[in-house]
N, C-alpha and C positions, 0 to 999 in steps of 0.2 A: 836940545829942545825937550822940555819936560811934558809928560802927558800921563795923567793918572788913569787907571781903570781899564776900560775895554778897548779892544782894537778890532776892527773889521776890515775886510778887503772886499771891494766891489769891483769885480772884473768887468771891463767893458770891451767887447770885441769890435773895434773899428767903428763904434758908434760915436766916438769922440767925446765931447763934454756932455754932462748931464743936461737934458733939456734941449739939446741940439740934435736935430735929425740929419744924418748924413746919408745921402742916397749913393749907392754904389752897386756895381754889377759884379757878380761872381762868375768867373769863367771856370768851367769844369773840364776835366779830362774825360772825354766820352769813351765808352767801351766800344771798340770796333765790332760791327756786326758780323764781319767776315762771312757774308753770305749765309749766316745761320738763320736769318729771318727773311722770309719772302718779301720782296719789295712792296707787295700789296699791303703788307702789315707793318712796314717800317714806321709809318706815321704814328701808330699806336705805341710801338716800342719807344720812339723818340718822345712822345707825349708823357709816358710814364717816367722816363728818365728826367725830363724837364721838371715834372712835378716833384720828383725826388730831390732835385737840385734846389728848387724854390723852397720846399719844406725844410730841407737841411739848412738853408740860409736862415730861415725864420727860427729854426731850433737854436742855431748858434747865437742869434741875437737875443733870444729868450734866456738862454743859460748865461749869456754875458751880462744881462741885466740883473740876474738873480744869483750871481756868484757861483755859477757852475751847476745850478739846479733847474729842473723843469718847474717843480714846485718845491719851495723850501720845506724840508721835513719838519714835522711837528716837534720832534725832539731836538731840533737845532735852534738855539736862540737867534733872533733876527730883529731887524728894525721893521715893524709893521708887516711882517711876513714877506718882505720884499728883498731885503739885503741881509744875508746871513752873517753872523759873527764867526770869524775863524779863531779868534781868541776872546774868551769871555770869562771873567773871574778866574783867571789862570788856567782855564780848561781850553784844550785845543779841539777845534771842530773842523779841521781842514779836510775836504773830501778827497778820497782816492781818485786817481785818474780813471779807474774803471767805473767809479760811481758817476763821473761826469759823462763818460761814454754811454752808460746805461740811461742817463737822463736825456741825452741827445736822441738815442734810439727810441725812448719812450715818447718823446715829443713827435718825432716823425711818424711813429706807428699810430698815434692818436689823431694827428692832424692831416695825414696824407689824403684822406678821403675828401677833405674840403677842396683839394686841388683836382682830384680825379673826377669828382661829381658824377660818379657812376657812368663815366664815359658818355655823357649826354651829347657830346659834339660828334660822336661817331655813329650816326643813325643808320649808316649803310652796313654796319657790322652787327652780328649777334655775338655779344661778349658776356662770358661768365667769368667772375674773378673772385679770388679769395686771398686776402693779405695774410701771409704766413708769419714772417719775422723781419725785423730790422736789426742790423748790427752796425756799430760804428767803431772806428779806430782812430785815435789821435796819433798821427804819425808825424814825422819830421816835416814841418812846413805845410802840412795839409791835414785835412780830416776826411777820412774815407767812409762813405756810406754804402752798405751792401743791403739790398732789398730782395727778399724772397717773396715773390708775388705771383701766385698761380693764376694765369690768365688763359682762357680758352676762347679763340676767336673763330667765327665762321663767317665767310662771305661767299654766297653761292654754294658751290660744292667743295670749296677749299677750306680746310681747317688748319689753324696754326696754334701752337702752344708756346706761351712765353712764361718765363719763370724768374730768371736772375738778372738783376740790374745793379749797376755800380756807378757812383760819381765820386769825384775827388775835388773837394773845395779847398782852394789855396789860402786857408786861414792858419796862421801860426799859433794855434791854440797850445801846442807843446811849449813854445817859448813863453807864452803868457802864464801857463800853469807853473812852469819852472820858476818864473819870476815871483809869482804869488807864494810858492812853497818856500823860497829863500827869504822872502820878507817875513813870513811867519817864523821860520827857523831862527832868524836874527832877533825878531821881536820877543820871542818867548824867553830869551836870556835876560832881558831887561824891560819889564813891562811898564816901567815908569818913565821911559824916555824913548826917543826915536832918533836913530842914527841917520842924519840927512846925507852925509857923505856916502854911507853904505847904499842908500837908495839911488844916489846918482851913479855910483859905480855899477850897480846892478842893472840900471836902465841902459847904461852904455854897453854892458856885457851882452845883454839880450836884445839890444836895439829896439827898446820900447820906451815910452814916456810913463813916468810914475807921478801921479798927482796926489795931494792929500787934501782932505776936507774935514774940518772940525764939525762934528755933529753932536750938539750938546756939550756939556762940560767934561765928559769922561769917555767920549767915543771919537775915534778917528776912522774915516773912510779912505782907503787907498783905491785909486783908480789907475788901472793899467791900460794904456792905449797903444795899439800897434798900428802904425801908419802903413806898414807893409801889407796889412790885410785889407786895405782899401784898394780895389782895382777898378779904375775908370775905363 
Protein backbone atom coordinates (compact mmCIF):
# COMPACT_ATOMS: atom_id res chain seq x y z
CA UNK A 1 0.00 0.00 0.00
CA UNK A 2 1.50 3.35 -1.08
CA UNK A 3 1.21 6.39 1.09
CA UNK A 4 3.12 9.61 0.54
CA UNK A 5 4.21 12.09 3.19
CA UNK A 6 3.28 12.23 6.80
CA UNK A 7 2.43 9.50 9.26
CA UNK A 8 0.91 9.95 12.68
CA UNK A 9 -0.07 7.56 15.43
CA UNK A 10 -3.17 8.11 17.50
CA UNK A 11 -3.04 5.88 20.54
CA UNK A 12 -6.39 5.12 22.08
CA UNK A 13 -6.49 3.35 25.44
CA UNK A 14 -9.57 1.16 25.47
CA UNK A 15 -11.79 3.93 24.19
CA UNK A 16 -12.37 1.76 21.10
CA UNK A 17 -13.30 3.60 17.90
CA UNK A 18 -13.17 7.36 17.41
CA UNK A 19 -16.53 8.88 18.31
CA UNK A 20 -17.66 5.85 20.31
CA UNK A 21 -17.71 6.18 24.07
CA UNK A 22 -17.08 2.98 25.94
CA UNK A 23 -17.89 2.90 29.63
CA UNK A 24 -15.70 0.72 31.74
CA UNK A 25 -14.60 0.28 35.30
CA UNK A 26 -10.99 0.17 36.44
CA UNK A 27 -10.19 -2.05 39.34
CA UNK A 28 -7.26 -1.01 41.42
CA UNK A 29 -4.87 -2.83 43.73
CA UNK A 30 -5.45 -1.04 46.99
CA UNK A 31 -2.60 -0.46 49.37
CA UNK A 32 -3.29 -2.26 52.62
CA UNK A 33 -3.69 0.06 55.57
CA UNK A 34 -2.17 -2.50 57.93
CA UNK A 35 -3.58 -0.63 60.93
CA UNK A 36 -1.39 2.37 60.06
CA UNK A 37 -4.49 4.57 59.89
CA UNK A 38 -6.98 4.84 62.72
CA UNK A 39 -10.33 3.39 61.65
CA UNK A 40 -11.88 6.79 62.38
CA UNK A 41 -9.90 8.26 59.49
CA UNK A 42 -10.04 5.38 57.01
CA UNK A 43 -12.92 6.98 55.05
CA UNK A 44 -10.68 9.95 54.23
CA UNK A 45 -7.79 7.70 53.24
CA UNK A 46 -10.07 5.64 51.01
CA UNK A 47 -11.63 8.80 49.55
CA UNK A 48 -8.23 10.17 48.49
CA UNK A 49 -7.22 6.81 47.06
CA UNK A 50 -10.48 6.61 45.09
CA UNK A 51 -9.93 10.13 43.74
CA UNK A 52 -6.42 9.14 42.71
CA UNK A 53 -7.86 6.15 40.84
CA UNK A 54 -10.56 8.19 39.11
CA UNK A 55 -8.19 10.99 38.14
CA UNK A 56 -5.62 8.45 36.97
CA UNK A 57 -8.23 6.86 34.73
CA UNK A 58 -9.10 10.25 33.30
CA UNK A 59 -5.42 10.94 32.74
CA UNK A 60 -5.01 7.70 30.78
CA UNK A 61 -8.02 8.54 28.63
CA UNK A 62 -6.63 12.02 27.97
CA UNK A 63 -3.14 10.90 26.96
CA UNK A 64 -4.73 8.13 24.90
CA UNK A 65 -6.68 10.69 22.91
CA UNK A 66 -3.63 12.91 22.50
CA UNK A 67 -0.97 10.37 21.55
CA UNK A 68 0.74 10.25 24.94
CA UNK A 69 0.46 13.91 25.92
CA UNK A 70 -1.54 15.93 28.46
CA UNK A 71 -1.21 18.87 26.09
CA UNK A 72 0.51 18.39 22.74
CA UNK A 73 3.79 20.39 22.96
CA UNK A 74 3.97 23.51 20.81
CA UNK A 75 7.17 22.24 19.17
CA UNK A 76 5.51 18.98 18.06
CA UNK A 77 3.59 19.04 14.76
CA UNK A 78 0.00 17.92 15.18
CA UNK A 79 -3.47 17.82 13.69
CA UNK A 80 -5.39 20.75 15.21
CA UNK A 81 -3.30 20.48 18.42
CA UNK A 82 -5.12 17.21 19.13
CA UNK A 83 -3.25 14.38 17.42
CA UNK A 84 0.56 14.62 17.37
CA UNK A 85 2.60 13.49 14.41
CA UNK A 86 5.19 10.85 15.27
CA UNK A 87 6.71 11.12 11.78
CA UNK A 88 6.47 14.36 9.85
CA UNK A 89 8.62 15.33 6.85
CA UNK A 90 11.07 12.54 7.71
CA UNK A 91 11.49 13.84 11.27
CA UNK A 92 10.72 11.58 14.25
CA UNK A 93 8.72 13.02 17.16
CA UNK A 94 8.07 9.86 19.15
CA UNK A 95 7.81 10.60 22.91
CA UNK A 96 9.97 8.80 25.45
CA UNK A 97 8.16 6.60 27.96
CA UNK A 98 9.36 8.95 30.68
CA UNK A 99 7.69 11.85 28.86
CA UNK A 100 4.36 10.01 28.89
CA UNK A 101 4.78 9.19 32.60
CA UNK A 102 5.41 12.88 33.28
CA UNK A 103 2.33 13.91 31.30
CA UNK A 104 0.22 11.41 33.25
CA UNK A 105 1.59 12.76 36.53
CA UNK A 106 1.00 16.33 35.38
CA UNK A 107 -2.64 15.61 34.59
CA UNK A 108 -3.25 14.01 37.99
CA UNK A 109 -1.47 16.86 39.78
CA UNK A 110 -3.57 19.48 38.00
CA UNK A 111 -6.92 17.69 38.14
CA UNK A 112 -6.98 15.86 41.48
CA UNK A 113 -8.42 18.85 43.31
CA UNK A 114 -11.58 18.66 41.17
CA UNK A 115 -12.27 15.28 42.78
CA UNK A 116 -11.13 16.18 46.29
CA UNK A 117 -13.19 19.42 46.34
CA UNK A 118 -11.47 20.56 49.52
CA UNK A 119 -12.93 17.56 51.40
CA UNK A 120 -16.32 19.28 51.48
CA UNK A 121 -18.12 16.00 52.29
CA UNK A 122 -16.15 15.54 55.53
CA UNK A 123 -17.67 18.32 57.61
CA UNK A 124 -17.08 16.44 60.87
CA UNK A 125 -13.32 16.68 60.40
CA UNK A 126 -10.90 19.58 60.48
CA UNK A 127 -8.62 18.93 57.52
CA UNK A 128 -5.51 20.74 56.33
CA UNK A 129 -3.93 19.46 53.15
CA UNK A 130 -1.17 20.21 50.66
CA UNK A 131 -0.48 18.28 47.47
CA UNK A 132 3.25 17.67 47.24
CA UNK A 133 3.95 15.45 44.22
CA UNK A 134 2.62 12.80 41.84
CA UNK A 135 4.75 10.13 40.21
CA UNK A 136 3.69 7.54 37.65
CA UNK A 137 5.32 4.39 36.40
CA UNK A 138 4.40 2.48 33.25
CA UNK A 139 4.99 -1.09 34.34
CA UNK A 140 4.15 -4.47 32.86
CA UNK A 141 0.38 -4.73 32.41
CA UNK A 142 -0.31 -1.81 34.72
CA UNK A 143 0.27 1.86 35.42
CA UNK A 144 1.29 2.74 38.98
CA UNK A 145 0.36 6.09 40.49
CA UNK A 146 2.12 7.32 43.62
CA UNK A 147 0.76 10.37 45.38
CA UNK A 148 2.51 12.36 48.12
CA UNK A 149 -0.29 14.36 49.71
CA UNK A 150 0.30 15.94 53.12
CA UNK A 151 -2.97 15.72 55.05
CA UNK A 152 -3.50 16.64 58.69
CA UNK A 153 -6.86 15.58 60.15
CA UNK A 154 -8.39 16.45 63.48
CA UNK A 155 -11.57 15.06 64.97
CA UNK A 156 -12.16 16.02 68.56
CA UNK A 157 -8.89 15.51 70.37
CA UNK A 158 -7.55 12.95 67.90
CA UNK A 159 -5.12 13.99 65.14
CA UNK A 160 -4.06 11.84 62.16
CA UNK A 161 -1.42 12.50 59.54
CA UNK A 162 -1.74 10.97 56.05
CA UNK A 163 0.84 11.28 53.33
CA UNK A 164 1.49 8.45 50.85
CA UNK A 165 -1.09 6.90 48.50
CA UNK A 166 -0.74 4.41 45.65
CA UNK A 167 -3.03 2.81 43.09
CA UNK A 168 -2.30 0.38 40.28
CA UNK A 169 -4.47 0.63 37.18
CA UNK A 170 -4.59 -2.53 35.02
CA UNK A 171 -3.94 -0.73 31.74
CA UNK A 172 -1.41 -2.30 29.35
CA UNK A 173 0.14 1.00 28.36
CA UNK A 174 3.50 -0.77 28.10
CA UNK A 175 2.18 -3.02 25.31
CA UNK A 176 0.55 -0.08 23.53
CA UNK A 177 3.73 1.97 23.76
CA UNK A 178 5.82 -0.92 22.46
CA UNK A 179 3.42 -1.35 19.56
CA UNK A 180 3.58 2.34 18.65
CA UNK A 181 7.38 2.34 18.88
CA UNK A 182 7.69 -0.64 16.54
CA UNK A 183 5.28 0.90 14.04
CA UNK A 184 7.42 4.03 13.90
CA UNK A 185 10.63 2.02 13.74
CA UNK A 186 9.26 0.08 10.77
CA UNK A 187 7.70 3.11 9.10
CA UNK A 188 10.79 5.31 9.14
CA UNK A 189 12.60 2.88 6.84
CA UNK A 190 10.05 3.34 4.04
CA UNK A 191 8.00 6.51 4.36
CA UNK A 192 6.23 5.98 1.05
CA UNK A 193 4.51 2.71 1.95
CA UNK A 194 2.86 0.79 4.80
CA UNK A 195 3.59 -2.87 5.52
CA UNK A 196 0.17 -4.32 6.25
CA UNK A 197 1.47 -7.78 7.13
CA UNK A 198 3.91 -6.17 9.57
CA UNK A 199 1.03 -4.41 11.31
CA UNK A 200 -0.93 -7.65 11.53
CA UNK A 201 2.03 -9.54 13.00
CA UNK A 202 2.70 -6.73 15.47
CA UNK A 203 -0.90 -6.72 16.60
CA UNK A 204 -0.78 -10.47 17.13
CA UNK A 205 2.50 -10.19 19.03
CA UNK A 206 1.21 -7.59 21.50
CA UNK A 207 -2.44 -8.75 21.49
CA UNK A 208 -3.80 -5.41 20.30
CA UNK A 209 -5.82 -4.20 17.31
CA UNK A 210 -4.21 -1.75 14.90
CA UNK A 211 -6.49 0.30 12.66
CA UNK A 212 -5.63 2.86 10.01
CA UNK A 213 -7.44 5.97 8.86
CA UNK A 214 -6.54 8.16 5.89
CA UNK A 215 -6.63 11.79 7.00
CA UNK A 216 -6.22 13.99 3.95
CA UNK A 217 -4.12 12.87 1.05
CA UNK A 218 -0.78 12.59 2.83
CA UNK A 219 -1.53 11.62 6.46
CA UNK A 220 -2.31 8.26 8.03
CA UNK A 221 -3.64 7.89 11.56
CA UNK A 222 -2.90 4.61 13.31
CA UNK A 223 -5.20 3.61 16.15
CA UNK A 224 -4.03 1.05 18.71
CA UNK A 225 -6.85 -0.57 20.66
CA UNK A 226 -6.27 -2.86 23.64
CA UNK A 227 -9.38 -4.84 24.56
CA UNK A 228 -7.59 -6.25 27.61
CA UNK A 229 -7.57 -2.79 29.16
CA UNK A 230 -11.38 -2.76 29.32
CA UNK A 231 -12.53 -4.30 32.58
CA UNK A 232 -16.27 -4.66 33.14
